[in-house]
A tleap script that builds the chain and sets N, CA, C and O, in Angstrom:
source leaprc.protein.ff14SB
mol = sequence {
  NMET PRO VAL PRO LEU PRO THR ALA THR THR
  ARG TRP ARG CYS THR LEU CYS GLY ASN LEU
  THR ARG PHE ASP VAL THR ARG SER SER ARG
  VAL VAL GLU TYR VAL HIE LEU ASP LEU ALA
  GLY GLU PRO ALA VAL GLU GLU THR GLU VAL
  LEU ALA GLU ASN VAL GLU SER VAL ARG CYS
  ARG TRP CYS ASN ALA VAL ASP ARG ILE GLU
  LEU VAL ASP ARG PRO GLY ALA HIE VAL PRO
  ALA ALA ARG ASP GLY ASN SER SER ALA GLU
  SER ALA ALA GLY SER GLY SER ALA SER CALA
}
set mol.1.N position { 6.512 24.125 24.229 }
set mol.1.CA position { 7.219 23.896 22.993 }
set mol.1.C position { 6.599 22.692 22.284 }
set mol.1.O position { 6.397 21.653 22.912 }
set mol.2.N position { 6.291 22.808 20.981 }
set mol.2.CA position { 5.678 21.694 20.264 }
set mol.2.C position { 6.630 20.507 20.146 }
set mol.2.O position { 7.846 20.668 20.046 }
set mol.3.N position { 6.046 19.322 20.161 }
set mol.3.CA position { 6.817 18.094 20.036 }
set mol.3.C position { 6.703 17.625 18.589 }
set mol.3.O position { 5.592 17.545 18.066 }
set mol.4.N position { 7.818 17.313 17.926 }
set mol.4.CA position { 7.731 16.814 16.558 }
set mol.4.C position { 7.068 15.438 16.505 }
set mol.4.O position { 7.150 14.658 17.454 }
set mol.5.N position { 6.418 15.158 15.393 }
set mol.5.CA position { 5.799 13.850 15.204 }
set mol.5.C position { 6.866 12.782 15.012 }
set mol.5.O position { 7.923 13.058 14.446 }
set mol.6.N position { 6.601 11.564 15.479 }
set mol.6.CA position { 7.532 10.464 15.234 }
set mol.6.C position { 7.646 10.190 13.733 }
set mol.6.O position { 6.733 10.486 12.963 }
set mol.7.N position { 8.772 9.625 13.341 }
set mol.7.CA position { 9.019 9.267 11.950 }
set mol.7.C position { 9.164 7.757 11.848 }
set mol.7.O position { 8.888 7.032 12.805 }
set mol.8.N position { 9.593 7.292 10.698 }
set mol.8.CA position { 9.801 5.851 10.501 }
set mol.8.C position { 10.950 5.327 11.358 }
set mol.8.O position { 11.029 4.125 11.613 }
set mol.9.N position { 11.838 6.207 11.804 }
set mol.9.CA position { 12.998 5.766 12.586 }
set mol.9.C position { 13.002 6.301 14.016 }
set mol.9.O position { 13.934 6.021 14.769 }
set mol.10.N position { 11.980 7.063 14.404 }
set mol.10.CA position { 11.921 7.611 15.767 }
set mol.10.C position { 10.574 7.326 16.408 }
set mol.10.O position { 9.606 6.982 15.730 }
set mol.11.N position { 10.528 7.474 17.730 }
set mol.11.CA position { 9.278 7.332 18.476 }
set mol.11.C position { 9.332 8.258 19.678 }
set mol.11.O position { 10.390 8.785 20.019 }
set mol.12.N position { 8.164 8.457 20.329 }
set mol.12.CA position { 8.106 9.298 21.521 }
set mol.12.C position { 8.515 8.503 22.745 }
set mol.12.O position { 8.336 7.286 22.805 }
set mol.13.N position { 9.074 9.217 23.733 }
set mol.13.CA position { 9.417 8.632 25.030 }
set mol.13.C position { 9.239 9.706 26.081 }
set mol.13.O position { 9.670 10.844 25.897 }
set mol.14.N position { 8.602 9.342 27.190 }
set mol.14.CA position { 8.465 10.257 28.320 }
set mol.14.C position { 9.759 10.210 29.118 }
set mol.14.O position { 10.169 9.143 29.574 }
set mol.15.N position { 10.403 11.357 29.290 }
set mol.15.CA position { 11.664 11.392 30.030 }
set mol.15.C position { 11.449 11.274 31.532 }
set mol.15.O position { 12.403 11.027 32.270 }
set mol.16.N position { 10.208 11.447 32.000 }
set mol.16.CA position { 9.935 11.345 33.436 }
set mol.16.C position { 9.744 9.889 33.873 }
set mol.16.O position { 10.333 9.456 34.863 }
set mol.17.N position { 8.917 9.131 33.132 }
set mol.17.CA position { 8.617 7.756 33.563 }
set mol.17.C position { 9.090 6.683 32.589 }
set mol.17.O position { 9.070 5.500 32.930 }
set mol.18.N position { 9.513 7.064 31.389 }
set mol.18.CA position { 9.999 6.090 30.426 }
set mol.18.C position { 8.940 5.512 29.503 }
set mol.18.O position { 9.259 4.660 28.673 }
set mol.19.N position { 7.686 5.947 29.619 }
set mol.19.CA position { 6.607 5.457 28.772 }
set mol.19.C position { 6.970 5.595 27.287 }
set mol.19.O position { 7.479 6.629 26.853 }
set mol.20.N position { 6.699 4.542 26.526 }
set mol.20.CA position { 6.948 4.554 25.085 }
set mol.20.C position { 5.684 4.301 24.261 }
set mol.20.O position { 5.733 4.351 23.032 }
set mol.21.N position { 4.551 4.029 24.921 }
set mol.21.CA position { 3.402 3.521 24.170 }
set mol.21.C position { 2.083 4.268 24.323 }
set mol.21.O position { 1.208 4.097 23.474 }
set mol.22.N position { 1.893 5.071 25.338 }
set mol.22.CA position { 0.585 5.688 25.580 }
set mol.22.C position { 0.719 7.194 25.753 }
set mol.22.O position { 1.365 7.665 26.689 }
set mol.23.N position { 0.098 7.950 24.836 }
set mol.23.CA position { 0.170 9.409 24.881 }
set mol.23.C position { -1.166 10.001 24.455 }
set mol.23.O position { -1.857 9.439 23.605 }
set mol.24.N position { -1.528 11.131 25.044 }
set mol.24.CA position { -2.672 11.922 24.601 }
set mol.24.C position { -2.110 13.057 23.757 }
set mol.24.O position { -1.296 13.847 24.235 }
set mol.25.N position { -2.542 13.138 22.506 }
set mol.25.CA position { -2.019 14.125 21.569 }
set mol.25.C position { -3.104 15.150 21.272 }
set mol.25.O position { -4.199 14.791 20.839 }
set mol.26.N position { -2.803 16.425 21.503 }
set mol.26.CA position { -3.700 17.512 21.139 }
set mol.26.C position { -3.136 18.142 19.888 }
set mol.26.O position { -2.005 18.630 19.883 }
set mol.27.N position { -3.929 18.132 18.817 }
set mol.27.CA position { -3.455 18.692 17.559 }
set mol.27.C position { -4.550 19.507 16.892 }
set mol.27.O position { -5.740 19.258 17.088 }
set mol.28.N position { -4.134 20.467 16.114 }
set mol.28.CA position { -5.079 21.222 15.297 }
set mol.28.C position { -4.764 20.902 13.843 }
set mol.28.O position { -3.602 20.790 13.453 }
set mol.29.N position { -5.819 20.757 13.050 }
set mol.29.CA position { -5.653 20.385 11.656 }
set mol.29.C position { -6.533 21.244 10.768 }
set mol.29.O position { -7.606 21.696 11.168 }
set mol.30.N position { -6.060 21.454 9.576 }
set mol.30.CA position { -6.852 22.099 8.536 }
set mol.30.C position { -6.965 21.072 7.422 }
set mol.30.O position { -5.960 20.692 6.821 }
set mol.31.N position { -8.191 20.616 7.140 }
set mol.31.CA position { -8.397 19.526 6.192 }
set mol.31.C position { -9.488 19.865 5.190 }
set mol.31.O position { -10.353 20.705 5.434 }
set mol.32.N position { -9.419 19.189 4.065 }
set mol.32.CA position { -10.506 19.203 3.087 }
set mol.32.C position { -11.047 17.786 3.052 }
set mol.32.O position { -10.295 16.829 2.868 }
set mol.33.N position { -12.354 17.657 3.230 }
set mol.33.CA position { -12.973 16.337 3.228 }
set mol.33.C position { -14.011 16.249 2.103 }
set mol.33.O position { -14.758 17.193 1.847 }
set mol.34.N position { -14.033 15.100 1.449 }
set mol.34.CA position { -15.084 14.800 0.483 }
set mol.34.C position { -16.141 14.023 1.251 }
set mol.34.O position { -15.909 12.891 1.675 }
set mol.35.N position { -17.300 14.640 1.425 }
set mol.35.CA position { -18.381 14.040 2.202 }
set mol.35.C position { -19.464 13.573 1.236 }
set mol.35.O position { -19.944 14.342 0.403 }
set mol.36.N position { -19.836 12.310 1.359 }
set mol.36.CA position { -20.896 11.728 0.537 }
set mol.36.C position { -22.102 11.491 1.436 }
set mol.36.O position { -22.008 10.807 2.455 }
set mol.37.N position { -23.226 12.061 1.046 }
set mol.37.CA position { -24.463 11.852 1.784 }
set mol.37.C position { -25.285 10.793 1.066 }
set mol.37.O position { -25.481 10.866 -0.147 }
set mol.38.N position { -25.769 9.800 1.824 }
set mol.38.CA position { -26.648 8.825 1.184 }
set mol.38.C position { -28.043 9.440 1.048 }
set mol.38.O position { -28.268 10.565 1.494 }
set mol.39.N position { -28.967 8.718 0.444 }
set mol.39.CA position { -30.293 9.278 0.192 }
set mol.39.C position { -31.063 9.581 1.471 }
set mol.39.O position { -31.995 10.386 1.457 }
set mol.40.N position { -30.686 8.947 2.568 }
set mol.40.CA position { -31.334 9.225 3.854 }
set mol.40.C position { -30.684 10.425 4.544 }
set mol.40.O position { -31.179 10.895 5.569 }
set mol.41.N position { -29.574 10.922 3.984 }
set mol.41.CA position { -28.909 12.093 4.565 }
set mol.41.C position { -27.756 11.767 5.494 }
set mol.41.O position { -27.196 12.671 6.115 }
set mol.42.N position { -27.381 10.485 5.606 }
set mol.42.CA position { -26.271 10.093 6.476 }
set mol.42.C position { -24.939 10.420 5.795 }
set mol.42.O position { -24.686 9.962 4.681 }
set mol.43.N position { -24.090 11.208 6.455 }
set mol.43.CA position { -22.820 11.561 5.830 }
set mol.43.C position { -21.762 10.487 6.049 }
set mol.43.O position { -21.748 9.800 7.071 }
set mol.44.N position { -20.875 10.361 5.062 }
set mol.44.CA position { -19.707 9.485 5.162 }
set mol.44.C position { -18.542 10.224 4.511 }
set mol.44.O position { -18.635 10.663 3.365 }
set mol.45.N position { -17.453 10.356 5.251 }
set mol.45.CA position { -16.266 10.994 4.704 }
set mol.45.C position { -15.534 9.960 3.856 }
set mol.45.O position { -15.098 8.929 4.368 }
set mol.46.N position { -15.400 10.231 2.570 }
set mol.46.CA position { -14.769 9.273 1.663 }
set mol.46.C position { -13.322 9.622 1.345 }
set mol.46.O position { -12.534 8.733 1.023 }
set mol.47.N position { -12.960 10.886 1.427 }
set mol.47.CA position { -11.582 11.309 1.187 }
set mol.47.C position { -11.239 12.434 2.145 }
set mol.47.O position { -12.076 13.285 2.448 }
set mol.48.N position { -10.005 12.432 2.619 }
set mol.48.CA position { -9.516 13.503 3.483 }
set mol.48.C position { -8.148 13.936 3.007 }
set mol.48.O position { -7.260 13.106 2.811 }
set mol.49.N position { -7.974 15.231 2.822 }
set mol.49.CA position { -6.679 15.799 2.468 }
set mol.49.C position { -6.254 16.733 3.597 }
set mol.49.O position { -6.943 17.710 3.888 }
set mol.50.N position { -5.132 16.439 4.225 }
set mol.50.CA position { -4.625 17.271 5.313 }
set mol.50.C position { -3.821 18.409 4.703 }
set mol.50.O position { -2.796 18.179 4.063 }
set mol.51.N position { -4.289 19.634 4.904 }
set mol.51.CA position { -3.601 20.808 4.381 }
set mol.51.C position { -2.535 21.303 5.348 }
set mol.51.O position { -1.464 21.742 4.930 }
set mol.52.N position { -2.833 21.230 6.641 }
set mol.52.CA position { -1.887 21.654 7.677 }
set mol.52.C position { -2.232 20.926 8.964 }
set mol.52.O position { -3.397 20.657 9.259 }
set mol.53.N position { -1.182 20.611 9.727 }
set mol.53.CA position { -1.394 19.932 11.002 }
set mol.53.C position { -0.349 20.418 11.988 }
set mol.53.O position { 0.830 20.535 11.656 }
set mol.54.N position { -0.792 20.697 13.197 }
set mol.54.CA position { 0.107 21.194 14.233 }
set mol.54.C position { -0.143 20.418 15.522 }
set mol.54.O position { -1.256 20.421 16.048 }
set mol.55.N position { 0.895 19.756 16.028 }
set mol.55.CA position { 0.789 19.071 17.312 }
set mol.55.C position { 0.992 20.129 18.395 }
set mol.55.O position { 2.072 20.708 18.514 }
set mol.56.N position { -0.045 20.374 19.174 }
set mol.56.CA position { 0.011 21.403 20.206 }
set mol.56.C position { 0.636 20.891 21.492 }
set mol.56.O position { 1.403 21.599 22.143 }
set mol.57.N position { 0.304 19.652 21.859 }
set mol.57.CA position { 0.900 19.080 23.059 }
set mol.57.C position { 0.806 17.555 23.010 }
set mol.57.O position { -0.077 16.984 22.370 }
set mol.58.N position { 1.737 16.925 23.700 }
set mol.58.CA position { 1.732 15.471 23.863 }
set mol.58.C position { 1.868 15.217 25.360 }
set mol.58.O position { 2.834 15.646 25.992 }
set mol.59.N position { 0.875 14.506 25.920 }
set mol.59.CA position { 0.861 14.232 27.359 }
set mol.59.C position { 1.023 12.747 27.586 }
set mol.59.O position { 0.371 11.936 26.929 }
set mol.60.N position { 1.890 12.388 28.516 }
set mol.60.CA position { 2.107 10.999 28.880 }
set mol.60.C position { 0.875 10.469 29.602 }
set mol.60.O position { 0.401 11.092 30.553 }
set mol.61.N position { 0.355 9.338 29.167 }
set mol.61.CA position { -0.810 8.735 29.798 }
set mol.61.C position { -0.489 8.116 31.150 }
set mol.61.O position { -1.381 7.963 31.985 }
set mol.62.N position { 0.773 7.758 31.379 }
set mol.62.CA position { 1.139 7.100 32.624 }
set mol.62.C position { 1.346 8.085 33.757 }
set mol.62.O position { 0.858 7.865 34.866 }
set mol.63.N position { 2.070 9.181 33.494 }
set mol.63.CA position { 2.412 10.097 34.598 }
set mol.63.C position { 1.892 11.516 34.397 }
set mol.63.O position { 2.146 12.386 35.230 }
set mol.64.N position { 1.165 11.763 33.301 }
set mol.64.CA position { 0.567 13.069 32.981 }
set mol.64.C position { 1.573 14.169 32.675 }
set mol.64.O position { 1.195 15.340 32.650 }
set mol.65.N position { 2.822 13.844 32.444 }
set mol.65.CA position { 3.813 14.863 32.099 }
set mol.65.C position { 3.517 15.397 30.702 }
set mol.65.O position { 3.226 14.632 29.783 }
set mol.66.N position { 3.595 16.714 30.554 }
set mol.66.CA position { 3.334 17.343 29.266 }
set mol.66.C position { 4.620 17.833 28.626 }
set mol.66.O position { 4.789 17.715 27.412 }
set mol.67.N position { 5.505 18.367 29.403 }
set mol.67.CA position { 6.710 18.982 28.848 }
set mol.67.C position { 7.922 18.058 28.931 }
set mol.67.O position { 9.057 18.535 28.922 }
set mol.68.N position { 7.706 16.767 29.012 }
set mol.68.CA position { 8.810 15.818 29.205 }
set mol.68.C position { 8.856 14.753 28.104 }
set mol.68.O position { 9.425 13.682 28.313 }
set mol.69.N position { 8.267 15.030 26.938 }
set mol.69.CA position { 8.233 14.056 25.853 }
set mol.69.C position { 9.346 14.383 24.863 }
set mol.69.O position { 9.532 15.534 24.468 }
set mol.70.N position { 10.087 13.334 24.469 }
set mol.70.CA position { 11.192 13.519 23.523 }
set mol.70.C position { 11.098 12.490 22.407 }
set mol.70.O position { 10.380 11.496 22.523 }
set mol.71.N position { 11.828 12.735 21.325 }
set mol.71.CA position { 11.950 11.758 20.251 }
set mol.71.C position { 13.194 10.923 20.490 }
set mol.71.O position { 14.266 11.460 20.769 }
set mol.72.N position { 13.049 9.597 20.379 }
set mol.72.CA position { 14.192 8.689 20.492 }
set mol.72.C position { 14.170 7.743 19.294 }
set mol.72.O position { 13.143 7.604 18.629 }
set mol.73.N position { 15.286 7.103 19.023 }
set mol.73.CA position { 15.374 6.157 17.920 }
set mol.73.C position { 14.531 4.927 18.210 }
set mol.73.O position { 14.436 4.483 19.354 }
set mol.74.N position { 13.917 4.379 17.161 }
set mol.74.CA position { 13.198 3.118 17.290 }
set mol.74.C position { 14.207 1.979 17.243 }
set mol.74.O position { 15.151 2.024 16.454 }
set mol.75.N position { 14.022 0.957 18.079 }
set mol.75.CA position { 14.953 -0.172 18.007 }
set mol.75.C position { 14.773 -0.910 16.687 }
set mol.75.O position { 13.652 -1.167 16.247 }
set mol.76.N position { 15.886 -1.242 16.073 }
set mol.76.CA position { 15.845 -1.984 14.825 }
set mol.76.C position { 15.433 -1.175 13.615 }
set mol.76.O position { 15.298 -1.720 12.520 }
set mol.77.N position { 15.230 0.126 13.798 }
set mol.77.CA position { 14.854 0.959 12.660 }
set mol.77.C position { 16.044 1.072 11.728 }
set mol.77.O position { 17.148 1.420 12.148 }
set mol.78.N position { 15.814 0.779 10.476 }
set mol.78.CA position { 16.895 0.804 9.496 }
set mol.78.C position { 17.150 2.241 9.057 }
set mol.78.O position { 16.267 2.908 8.519 }
set mol.79.N position { 18.361 2.697 9.295 }
set mol.79.CA position { 18.785 4.020 8.842 }
set mol.79.C position { 19.728 3.786 7.674 }
set mol.79.O position { 20.808 3.225 7.857 }
set mol.80.N position { 19.334 4.211 6.460 }
set mol.80.CA position { 20.204 3.959 5.309 }
set mol.80.C position { 21.564 4.613 5.490 }
set mol.80.O position { 21.662 5.766 5.911 }
set mol.81.N position { 22.610 3.866 5.169 }
set mol.81.CA position { 23.970 4.394 5.268 }
set mol.81.C position { 24.214 5.362 4.129 }
set mol.81.O position { 23.647 5.226 3.046 }
set mol.82.N position { 25.067 6.342 4.387 }
set mol.82.CA position { 25.413 7.315 3.355 }
set mol.82.C position { 26.196 6.605 2.255 }
set mol.82.O position { 27.077 5.792 2.535 }
set mol.83.N position { 25.875 6.912 1.032 }
set mol.83.CA position { 26.562 6.310 -0.108 }
set mol.83.C position { 27.708 7.225 -0.522 }
set mol.83.O position { 27.512 8.190 -1.261 }
set mol.84.N position { 28.909 6.910 -0.034 }
set mol.84.CA position { 30.062 7.736 -0.377 }
set mol.84.C position { 31.011 7.025 -1.323 }
set mol.84.O position { 32.065 7.561 -1.666 }
set mol.85.N position { 30.642 5.807 -1.753 }
set mol.85.CA position { 31.482 5.081 -2.691 }
set mol.85.C position { 32.637 4.369 -2.032 }
set mol.85.O position { 33.486 3.808 -2.725 }
set mol.86.N position { 32.695 4.374 -0.694 }
set mol.86.CA position { 33.806 3.745 0.009 }
set mol.86.C position { 33.345 2.615 0.910 }
set mol.86.O position { 33.935 2.398 1.968 }
set mol.87.N position { 32.311 1.893 0.521 }
set mol.87.CA position { 31.858 0.781 1.354 }
set mol.87.C position { 32.895 -0.336 1.303 }
set mol.87.O position { 33.716 -0.379 0.386 }
set mol.88.N position { 32.863 -1.229 2.273 }
set mol.88.CA position { 33.869 -2.293 2.339 }
set mol.88.C position { 33.771 -3.220 1.140 }
set mol.88.O position { 34.798 -3.700 0.661 }
set mol.89.N position { 32.561 -3.489 0.635 }
set mol.89.CA position { 32.398 -4.358 -0.529 }
set mol.89.C position { 32.992 -3.700 -1.761 }
set mol.89.O position { 33.670 -4.349 -2.558 }
set mol.90.N position { 32.732 -2.392 -1.914 }
set mol.90.CA position { 33.275 -1.681 -3.068 }
set mol.90.C position { 34.793 -1.567 -2.953 }
set mol.90.O position { 35.489 -1.664 -3.963 }
set mol.91.N position { 35.314 -1.365 -1.757 }
set mol.91.CA position { 36.758 -1.250 -1.564 }
set mol.91.C position { 37.430 -2.581 -1.865 }
set mol.91.O position { 38.490 -2.617 -2.490 }
set mol.92.N position { 36.814 -3.681 -1.418 }
set mol.92.CA position { 37.381 -5.001 -1.667 }
set mol.92.C position { 37.379 -5.300 -3.157 }
set mol.92.O position { 38.351 -5.831 -3.694 }
set mol.93.N position { 36.289 -4.959 -3.817 }
set mol.93.CA position { 36.206 -5.193 -5.262 }
set mol.93.C position { 37.211 -4.328 -5.989 }
set mol.93.O position { 37.844 -4.762 -6.952 }
set mol.94.N position { 37.351 -3.088 -5.516 }
set mol.94.CA position { 38.283 -2.158 -6.146 }
set mol.94.C position { 39.730 -2.591 -5.940 }
set mol.94.O position { 40.539 -2.484 -6.862 }
set mol.95.N position { 40.069 -3.077 -4.753 }
set mol.95.CA position { 41.456 -3.490 -4.483 }
set mol.95.C position { 41.785 -4.790 -5.200 }
set mol.95.O position { 42.935 -5.017 -5.578 }
set mol.96.N position { 40.779 -5.648 -5.391 }
set mol.96.CA position { 40.991 -6.900 -6.115 }
set mol.96.C position { 41.301 -6.632 -7.579 }
set mol.96.O position { 42.155 -7.301 -8.163 }
set mol.97.N position { 40.612 -5.655 -8.185 }
set mol.97.CA position { 40.850 -5.362 -9.594 }
set mol.97.C position { 42.135 -4.569 -9.772 }
set mol.97.O position { 42.743 -4.615 -10.841 }
set mol.98.N position { 42.554 -3.851 -8.753 }
set mol.98.CA position { 43.780 -3.066 -8.860 }
set mol.98.C position { 44.997 -3.966 -8.813 }
set mol.98.O position { 46.010 -3.658 -9.440 }
set mol.99.N position { 44.924 -5.091 -8.074 }
set mol.99.CA position { 46.070 -5.970 -7.958 }
set mol.99.C position { 46.190 -6.926 -9.143 }
set mol.99.O position { 47.239 -7.542 -9.326 }
set mol.100.N position { 45.136 -7.060 -9.950 }
set mol.100.CA position { 45.168 -7.984 -11.086 }
set mol.100.C position { 45.869 -7.403 -12.279 }
set mol.100.O position { 45.976 -8.062 -13.314 }
savepdb mol mol.pdb
quit
């Protein structure tokens, strides 16, 4: 089963050994590259556009587990609160104006 890529608020974790930092990722990509050749013929990729990318497997570098990688929350990652109009600051401001 493919493992989703980490996001700004998540990271990978090996459920077997607890590794959070070292993984071997096998992925297939479909890309368009702008290649510039100098006058001697040496190529340099100057732009890359990823059209499609698929993570085929993620293997833990510590214990070699392949099917034991999960997404977990990053510590301290800011998750924006839902804006429902009922925050404590808005409620306090609203109740203050209602009593006046």
